Residue, then its C-alpha position, 0 to 999 in steps of 0.5 A: m500500500k502507498a500513501a503520500v503526505i503533502v508538505f506546504p511551507g509551514s507544515n509541521c506535522d508532515r513527519d508525524c503523519k509519515d511516521a504514524i502511517e508507516r508504523s500503524t500500517g507498514a505502508k510506504v509513504s512519499m513526501v510531496w512538496h506543494a509545488e509538485t505538479a504530479l503525484p506518485a502513481g498508485l496511491d491509496m491515501i493522500v494526507l494534508p497534514g497539520g501546521f501553518a501553511y504559508g504562515d496562515y496568512l490571509r486565512c488558514g489554508a487559503m494560499a495552500a489551497l492554490s498550490p500547484v499540487m492541489s490540482e492533482v490532489r483534487a483529481a486523485a479524489d475525483r478518481g476515488v483515492a482517499v484524501a485526509g486533511i488533518c487540522n491545517g489540512f482540514q482548513v486547506l480542504c475547505e478553502a479548496r472547496m473539497l469539503p463544505g464549511a469553514l474553520l473560524r477562530n476558536a470560540g475562546l479566541k485562544y489556541v487550544c492544545k490538549p487530548v480530547d474524547l471524540e464520538v465516532a458518529n459514523a462508523q461505516t466510512r472508509f476512515t472509521a470502519g476499523f474502529g469496530g464497536k468502539r464509539v468513543v476514541r481519544m486524540t489530540v487537538g492543537n489549533g487556534e482556528g478549529n471552530f467548524f462553521a456552516d449554515e444551518a441548511t448545510l449542517d442539516r444536510l451533513e447530518g442527514e447524509g451521514q457526513v458527520v464522522f466525529r463529534y467532540k464529547d466536550n467541545p474545545n473550540g465552539s464548533s457547530r453541533d460539536i462537529a470534529g470531522v466530516v466527509s465528502e458526499r462520495g465518502n473518500v475525502i475527510g477533514m478533521m481537526p483532531h490529530p490521529d497522527r499524535a495518538f497512534e501508540p499507547e506511549l502517546g496517551s492513545a493508540d486510537g489514531a492508528l485505527f484511523f490510518q488502518s481503516v483507510l488503507a484496509s479499504a484500499 
């Protein structure tokens, strides 16, 4: 199995994602610079990692969404390849219009970094099937703009179509309806603010993130 991690100027969780995928699944991971105009062949998964792409200038993810590689990421998603945007990567996917909604400043206007408990709201996706009967998992958030927002009609649609994948048990940033992660209509693109890449081994406080990566690559 093959995966790629996209590296933007300002990414700081790219190596974390690489290590998490390799150690959780044994997959081969390629690091792809944002200015590339082609992706490795035969990818099963593409990850947009956390960090501060382009220093979060203008809006978080706004400049990264226009990077040359994003055309290839979008094309791969259209072919059905699994794409995961984690934290800053979620912001990039929303700015690229690959996912609905937007990420705003946290309700408390402070950076929040701590472990959080999540409800697995939909355990029948490519990203959550590996959790089995486990409905509460623990990962870590680290963001200043993690407040998921969408209009009521969009929120109703996301709920009705099963596109809400994770919810906060104790909402740390004010996200609408406690939403921590959503998938695209087709189900192969996910954005989530919590970091599975910071919770993939017991020594990190939780190994639940490993199940996330294992789910994706097992479904490939």
